[in-house]
N, C-alpha and C positions, 0 to 999 in steps of 0.2 A: 629498196635497192640502194638508194644513196647511202642510207644509213651504212649498210654492209660496207659499201665501197669506202665511206670515210673512216670505218672502224679500221678496215685494211690498210689504208694509208696510214693512218696514225700508228698501228701496230709495227709497219715496216719503219717509221721514221724511229719508233722506240727501240727497235731492234738494232737500228744503225747506230743510235746515239750510244748503246750500252756497248756494242763492239768497239766503237771508235774511242771509248773511254779507256780501253785496256792499253797499258804501257809497257814497253819492253822492259827487261830486267838489266840491272847491272849497268846503268847509263854512265856512272862516273869510269867505266872501263873502255868507253866506246870513244873512237876517234872520229871526227867531221873535218873534212876538207871543203873549205868554201871559197870560191873564186870571187873577185870583185869586192873586197872587202874595204875599200878606201873610204866609200860613202854609202849612203842609201840602203836598200834592202841588205846587201851583204853585211855591210858594218853593223847595222841593227841586229840581225841574226847572229852574227859572231858573239856579240855581248849578251844577248838573249839566252844562247847555248851555254855560253860561259858561267851565267848565273845558275843556270839548270844543273850544272856540275859536269858537263860533258867535256873531253878534251877536244878543244878547237883547235884547228890547223888553219889560219886564215892567209888567203892570198891576196896581197894588194899589189898594184901597179907600180907605185911609189914607195920610197923609204920613209917620206913624211907620212903617208896615210897608215903604213903600218906602225910608226913610232907612236902616232896619236892614238890608234886602237889599243896598242900595249899599256899605254898610260891609264885607260879606261878600263882595264880588265884585270882578272888575277894572273897569277903567275902560270896557272895551267895552260893559258892560251899562248900560243906560239905562231908567229908571222913568218912569211917567205914572200920574196918578189917575184911576180909572175905577170909575164906578157904572153896571152894565150894565142897572139899571132905568131909567135916564135916557137919553132921545134924544139930548140937547144933549152929554151927557158922551160918549156913543160918538161922536158926529160928530165931537167935538173931538180924541178920541184917533185917529180914522181919518186926521184931517188931519195930526196930529202923526207917525204912522206914514208917511204919504205922503211928508212932507218928509225922512224919513230914508232911505227906501228907494229913492226917486227912480225912474228908469226901470227898475231891477232887479226892481221888485215885491216883494211879500212870501212868501218861502218857505215859512214854516209859520205857521199860526194855531193855538193850542191854547186851546179853550174849556173853562177849567177852573173858573172861578167858580160856586160852588154855595152853597146853605144846607139845613138840615134843620130840619123842624118839631118840635115836641115827639113823642117816640116814645110813641105811644098809639094806642088805638083810633080808628078814622076817625070814629067818631059822636060823640067827645069834643072834636073841633076845631072852632073857629069859622070860618065861610067866610073870615076875614080871613088866616088861617094858609095856607088853599089859594092864595089869591091871590097871597100874598107868595113862596111857594116858586115858583110857576108864574113869576112875574115875573123872577126871577133864573135858575133851573135851564132854563126852556124859551125863554121870550119874549125874555130878555135874551140867550141864547145865539144864537136864530135871528137877532136884531137885529144883534149884532155881527158875525155870519157874512155878513150880506148887506151890510153896511157895508164890510167889508174884502174882500169876495169878489173885486171888480175887481183889486185888488193880487195875490191869490194867483192868479188866473187869468193875470195878465200873467207871473208867475215860474213858471206851471205847477208850483204847489208842493203843499203838504199842507194838510189841515185835521184836526185831532185833536180830537174830542169826548169829554168825559169824562162817561160815562154811569154805571152800576153794575151789579152782578150782580143787583140789585133791579129793573133794567130788563129783565132776562130772566125772572126769577122774582119775582113780587109775595107776598113773604111777610109782611112788616109794613111799618108807615108807609105808609099808602095814597096821601097826597098825593106824598111823595118818591117812591114807585114810579111813580105816573102821569106824574109830570114825567120821570121817566128812561126810561119807555116812549115818551114823546114825543121825548126825544132820539135814541133807537135809530129812530124811524119818519123822522125829519127826516134823519137821517144817511143811511139807504138810500136815500131819495129823491134827495137831493143826490149820493151817489155815481153814482148811474144817469144823473143829467141831466149831471154834469160830466164824465163819462168821456172824451168828445171832445175836451175842452180840456186833456187832460193832467193835470188836477187828481186827486188821490188822496185819498179820505177814510176814516180810520181811527176806529173806536170803542173807547174803554177802558172796560173793565168790571171795576172793583175789587170784591174781597169786602171782608170786614170789616177795616178799619185804624184805628188810633189817630191821629185827628188833631183840629183844634179843634172839628169838627162832631160827634165822638164822645166829647168830653170827659166824663168819667164823673159829676162832680158837676153840670154844667152840664145834661147830658141828663136826670139824675134831678131835678134841681130842676124843669125846664121840664114834666116828665112829673107832677110833683106839682102844679105851679100849674094845669096844664089840667085835671087831676081835681078841684080844689077848684073851679074856675069851672064845671063840669059842672051843668046844671039838675038839680033833685031827682029828676025822673022817669027820668032816665039813670042817675043814681047807683043808683037803687033796682033798676033793670034788672040792672045789673051787680054791685052789691054791694061791700063792703069787702073782702071775702075775695078777690075776683077782683083787684081793683086791687093788693092787697098781693103776690098770687102774680105778677101781671104786672111790678109793680116789681122784685120779687126776680128774676124771670127776665130782665129787661132789664139788671140789674145784672151778672148772671153773663154775659151774652152781652158786654157792653160790656169786663168785664175780659179775655175772650179775644181781643180784636180784636189783630190783629199790628202790631209796632212797625216792622216792616221796610218802609218807603214806598218803597225803591228798587225793591221789586218792581213797583211801580206806574210809577215815573217812567224805570224802564229799558224799559217797553213804550213809554212815550210818546216817548223818544227813538228807539227802533227805528223807529218809524212815521214819525218826521221825517227820519232819516238813511238807512234802508235803500232801495236802489233797488227793492225788491220788499216793501213794507210789508204787513203783514195787513190784512183788513178789520175784524177785530175781535181785542181781545186780552182774555183773562180773566186778571187779575192776583190772585195770592193761591192758596194750597192750597185753601181752602173753596170759592172760586168753580170752579176747574179740576175738583176732584174730587168735589164734592157738588152743587152748584147747576146746572152745566152738563150733568152726567148727568141730574139731577131734572128738568131742563127738557125732556127728550125722552120722560119717562114718561107714561102715561095720567093725564089730570087728577085723576081720582079717586084714583088710588094715591099722586099727588104730594100731593094734599090731606090724605090719610091722614099721611103721613111728615111734613108739615110741622106738622099741627095735633094729633097725637097726645097731644103732652104739655102742650097749652094747658089752662089752668083753665076751669071752666065757669062762666057767669055765673049768678047768685042764681036770676033768673027763667027758666032755659032750660029747653026742653021735652023 
């Protein structure tokens, strides 16, 4: 019996491997619009797709980021300045894309732009931090998608939304996790609604990677600042020892982040060029072999595994 089961599993993975190796034709005629190309995943993906021969339309937040990207790529790649929190900026970028793609439509939309709030307990954050993160990570993503959707539908193309493994398992960073859970839900609804238009939706769920968002000094500095601005009664509830332990835990976690960003951008590329893209891509060993299995465990067991090494607050009962 076990031999038959192993054979079936092996056959399944063999068939999946064969299907996923099939690449769409005429890649050099296809336009892909990517947000958040100043650095990190978006920047690497833009350069990767440019080498592949696709027509990359890269959206950067700053002119400096756009100029640096153009210096590293071919003349095919074009850049535009985009702030996903501003409607007028999104409208202008959409018109700019429309002028370039014409009747062909937009083959790929990659919603990669994102920000991280200070990595600390939810109670330590001001409401402004919540609003800022949601504006970029979720509302901005939705508005860009809705603005570009007619162009993607015309090409029967792809939408690739960058979520996080923290959109599957809420471990820390309550605001960031919440925004990524929203990305997951929006993507699921969009996939079901657009299936009859030939548009395919993929979600990228990276684990822990070293990008500008997870820069060690910046992250630790923002955490310290958030703690310093916390009201006295909250500081007394948690205590300085809790903060010190939390600070050191964050530092060790950030030092373990993977530097191989290709693990993520290869998933993005596959979602754009494969005839049969996956619905979800878990990028990184921690994502695939820790967080995904963890997400299927009973909640009480998952809670124990995730929090067993956490420090206790000063006023813990």
